[in-house]
C-alpha positions as protocol buffer text, in pm:
chain_id: "A"
residue {
  index: 1
  type: MET
  ca { x: 8003 y: 11030 z: 8297 }
}
residue {
  index: 2
  type: MET
  ca { x: 7896 y: 11143 z: 8642 }
}
residue {
  index: 3
  type: THR
  ca { x: 7683 y: 11452 z: 8685 }
}
residue {
  index: 4
  type: HIS
  ca { x: 7799 y: 11727 z: 8915 }
}
residue {
  index: 5
  type: THR
  ca { x: 7546 y: 11619 z: 9178 }
}
residue {
  index: 6
  type: GLU
  ca { x: 7659 y: 11255 z: 9155 }
}
residue {
  index: 7
  type: MET
  ca { x: 8021 y: 11360 z: 9197 }
}
residue {
  index: 8
  type: LEU
  ca { x: 7934 y: 11567 z: 9505 }
}
residue {
  index: 9
  type: LYS
  ca { x: 7741 y: 11274 z: 9652 }
}
residue {
  index: 10
  type: GLN
  ca { x: 8039 y: 11044 z: 9587 }
}
residue {
  index: 11
  type: ILE
  ca { x: 8277 y: 11290 z: 9751 }
}
residue {
  index: 12
  type: ALA
  ca { x: 8047 y: 11321 z: 10053 }
}
residue {
  index: 13
  type: TYR
  ca { x: 8022 y: 10941 z: 10074 }
}
residue {
  index: 14
  type: ASP
  ca { x: 8401 y: 10902 z: 10054 }
}
residue {
  index: 15
  type: LEU
  ca { x: 8463 y: 11176 z: 10313 }
}
residue {
  index: 16
  type: HIS
  ca { x: 8212 y: 11020 z: 10551 }
}
residue {
  index: 17
  type: ASN
  ca { x: 8379 y: 10681 z: 10523 }
}
residue {
  index: 18
  type: LEU
  ca { x: 8724 y: 10835 z: 10557 }
}
residue {
  index: 19
  type: ALA
  ca { x: 8619 y: 11012 z: 10878 }
}
residue {
  index: 20
  type: GLU
  ca { x: 8486 y: 10685 z: 11020 }
}
residue {
  index: 21
  type: ASP
  ca { x: 8806 y: 10504 z: 10929 }
}
residue {
  index: 22
  type: ILE
  ca { x: 9017 y: 10774 z: 11093 }
}
residue {
  index: 23
  type: GLU
  ca { x: 8813 y: 10723 z: 11409 }
}
residue {
  index: 24
  type: VAL
  ca { x: 8886 y: 10349 z: 11391 }
}
residue {
  index: 25
  type: MET
  ca { x: 9257 y: 10418 z: 11347 }
}
residue {
  index: 26
  type: ILE
  ca { x: 9258 y: 10653 z: 11645 }
}
residue {
  index: 27
  type: ALA
  ca { x: 9073 y: 10393 z: 11852 }
}
residue {
  index: 28
  type: GLU
  ca { x: 9339 y: 10139 z: 11764 }
}
residue {
  index: 29
  type: ASP
  ca { x: 9582 y: 10382 z: 11930 }
}
residue {
  index: 30
  type: GLY
  ca { x: 9845 y: 10356 z: 11661 }
}
residue {
  index: 31
  type: SER
  ca { x: 9898 y: 10036 z: 11473 }
}
residue {
  index: 32
  type: ALA
  ca { x: 10193 y: 9804 z: 11513 }
}
residue {
  index: 33
  type: SER
  ca { x: 10515 y: 9892 z: 11334 }
}
residue {
  index: 34
  type: GLU
  ca { x: 10542 y: 9812 z: 10966 }
}
residue {
  index: 35
  type: GLN
  ca { x: 10837 y: 9579 z: 11021 }
}
residue {
  index: 36
  type: ASN
  ca { x: 10802 y: 9223 z: 10897 }
}
residue {
  index: 37
  type: GLU
  ca { x: 10795 y: 8968 z: 11175 }
}
residue {
  index: 38
  type: THR
  ca { x: 10933 y: 8618 z: 11163 }
}
residue {
  index: 39
  type: ASP
  ca { x: 10777 y: 8304 z: 11300 }
}
residue {
  index: 40
  type: SER
  ca { x: 10949 y: 8058 z: 11533 }
}
residue {
  index: 41
  type: LYS
  ca { x: 11118 y: 7884 z: 11236 }
}
residue {
  index: 42
  type: GLY
  ca { x: 11267 y: 8211 z: 11114 }
}
residue {
  index: 43
  type: ALA
  ca { x: 11047 y: 8230 z: 10803 }
}
residue {
  index: 44
  type: GLU
  ca { x: 10925 y: 8574 z: 10711 }
}
residue {
  index: 45
  type: LYS
  ca { x: 10554 y: 8626 z: 10774 }
}
residue {
  index: 46
  type: VAL
  ca { x: 10337 y: 8785 z: 10509 }
}
residue {
  index: 47
  type: PRO
  ca { x: 10258 y: 9141 z: 10616 }
}
residue {
  index: 48
  type: GLU
  ca { x: 9904 y: 9180 z: 10743 }
}
residue {
  index: 49
  type: ILE
  ca { x: 9677 y: 9389 z: 10522 }
}
residue {
  index: 50
  type: LYS
  ca { x: 9530 y: 9672 z: 10724 }
}
residue {
  index: 51
  type: LEU
  ca { x: 9218 y: 9881 z: 10686 }
}
residue {
  index: 52
  type: GLU
  ca { x: 9422 y: 10181 z: 10570 }
}
residue {
  index: 53
  type: ASP
  ca { x: 9586 y: 9969 z: 10298 }
}
residue {
  index: 54
  type: VAL
  ca { x: 9248 y: 9871 z: 10156 }
}
residue {
  index: 55
  type: ARG
  ca { x: 9118 y: 10228 z: 10199 }
}
residue {
  index: 56
  type: THR
  ca { x: 9411 y: 10364 z: 9996 }
}
residue {
  index: 57
  type: VAL
  ca { x: 9340 y: 10131 z: 9703 }
}
residue {
  index: 58
  type: LEU
  ca { x: 8963 y: 10189 z: 9714 }
}
residue {
  index: 59
  type: ALA
  ca { x: 9004 y: 10566 z: 9737 }
}
residue {
  index: 60
  type: ALA
  ca { x: 9229 y: 10564 z: 9430 }
}
residue {
  index: 61
  type: LYS
  ca { x: 8977 y: 10354 z: 9236 }
}
residue {
  index: 62
  type: SER
  ca { x: 8699 y: 10590 z: 9340 }
}
residue {
  index: 63
  type: ARG
  ca { x: 8900 y: 10894 z: 9228 }
}
residue {
  index: 64
  type: ASP
  ca { x: 8959 y: 10718 z: 8895 }
}
residue {
  index: 65
  type: GLY
  ca { x: 8583 y: 10708 z: 8836 }
}
residue {
  index: 66
  type: PHE
  ca { x: 8501 y: 10364 z: 8975 }
}
residue {
  index: 67
  type: GLY
  ca { x: 8301 y: 10480 z: 9277 }
}
residue {
  index: 68
  type: ASN
  ca { x: 8004 y: 10258 z: 9195 }
}
residue {
  index: 69
  type: GLU
  ca { x: 8229 y: 9953 z: 9162 }
}
residue {
  index: 70
  type: VAL
  ca { x: 8398 y: 10035 z: 9494 }
}
residue {
  index: 71
  type: ARG
  ca { x: 8059 y: 10066 z: 9663 }
}
residue {
  index: 72
  type: ASP
  ca { x: 7946 y: 9736 z: 9509 }
}
residue {
  index: 73
  type: LEU
  ca { x: 8263 y: 9566 z: 9633 }
}
residue {
  index: 74
  type: ILE
  ca { x: 8204 y: 9687 z: 9988 }
}
residue {
  index: 75
  type: HIS
  ca { x: 7842 y: 9571 z: 9969 }
}
residue {
  index: 76
  type: ALA
  ca { x: 7959 y: 9230 z: 9842 }
}
residue {
  index: 77
  type: TYR
  ca { x: 8117 y: 9179 z: 10184 }
}
residue {
  index: 78
  type: GLY
  ca { x: 7787 y: 9257 z: 10358 }
}
residue {
  index: 79
  type: ALA
  ca { x: 7883 y: 9608 z: 10463 }
}
residue {
  index: 80
  type: ASP
  ca { x: 7768 y: 9960 z: 10389 }
}
residue {
  index: 81
  type: LYS
  ca { x: 8110 y: 10110 z: 10459 }
}
residue {
  index: 82
  type: LEU
  ca { x: 8465 y: 9982 z: 10456 }
}
residue {
  index: 83
  type: SER
  ca { x: 8507 y: 10002 z: 10832 }
}
residue {
  index: 84
  type: GLU
  ca { x: 8229 y: 9741 z: 10867 }
}
residue {
  index: 85
  type: VAL
  ca { x: 8413 y: 9480 z: 10655 }
}
residue {
  index: 86
  type: ASP
  ca { x: 8567 y: 9195 z: 10857 }
}
residue {
  index: 87
  type: ALA
  ca { x: 8947 y: 9229 z: 10860 }
}
residue {
  index: 88
  type: ALA
  ca { x: 8972 y: 8861 z: 10762 }
}
residue {
  index: 89
  type: ASN
  ca { x: 8840 y: 8964 z: 10418 }
}
residue {
  index: 90
  type: TYR
  ca { x: 9095 y: 9242 z: 10353 }
}
residue {
  index: 91
  type: ALA
  ca { x: 9336 y: 9029 z: 10146 }
}
residue {
  index: 92
  type: ASP
  ca { x: 9061 y: 8897 z: 9920 }
}
residue {
  index: 93
  type: MET
  ca { x: 8902 y: 9241 z: 9897 }
}
residue {
  index: 94
  type: MET
  ca { x: 9237 y: 9396 z: 9804 }
}
residue {
  index: 95
  type: LYS
  ca { x: 9280 y: 9151 z: 9514 }
}
residue {
  index: 96
  type: LYS
  ca { x: 8931 y: 9231 z: 9385 }
}
residue {
  index: 97
  type: ALA
  ca { x: 8982 y: 9605 z: 9432 }
}
residue {
  index: 98
  type: GLU
  ca { x: 9307 y: 9602 z: 9237 }
}
residue {
  index: 99
  type: ALA
  ca { x: 9123 y: 9433 z: 8948 }
}
residue {
  index: 100
  type: ILE
  ca { x: 8867 y: 9714 z: 8923 }
}
residue {
  index: 101
  type: GLY
  ca { x: 8924 y: 9906 z: 8602 }
}
residue {
  index: 102
  type: ASN
  ca { x: 9180 y: 9661 z: 8469 }
}
residue {
  index: 103
  type: ALA
  ca { x: 9016 y: 9499 z: 8168 }
}
residue {
  index: 104
  type: SER
  ca { x: 9105 y: 9136 z: 8121 }
}
């Protein structure tokens, strides 16, 4: 169980990262529409996983008491905060994040 001080530190950490990610989103000047695109053969492309998608999953895991695991996952990709993780790793990171807290 987290102490009150640990919970406040986790909240501050999460708010700091959220603020940075909002700045990234603003800098991107609005992301592309959520519509699925098709390639030249007419096959549906897999939707791209975006920073905000990963952030949503990680924030939920953190709220569920897995803040340390979330932090460890971010560090596993060589970053101190989510906005530093290479977008090429988002799909893999999302799979690992969704497994947090789900006992096998």
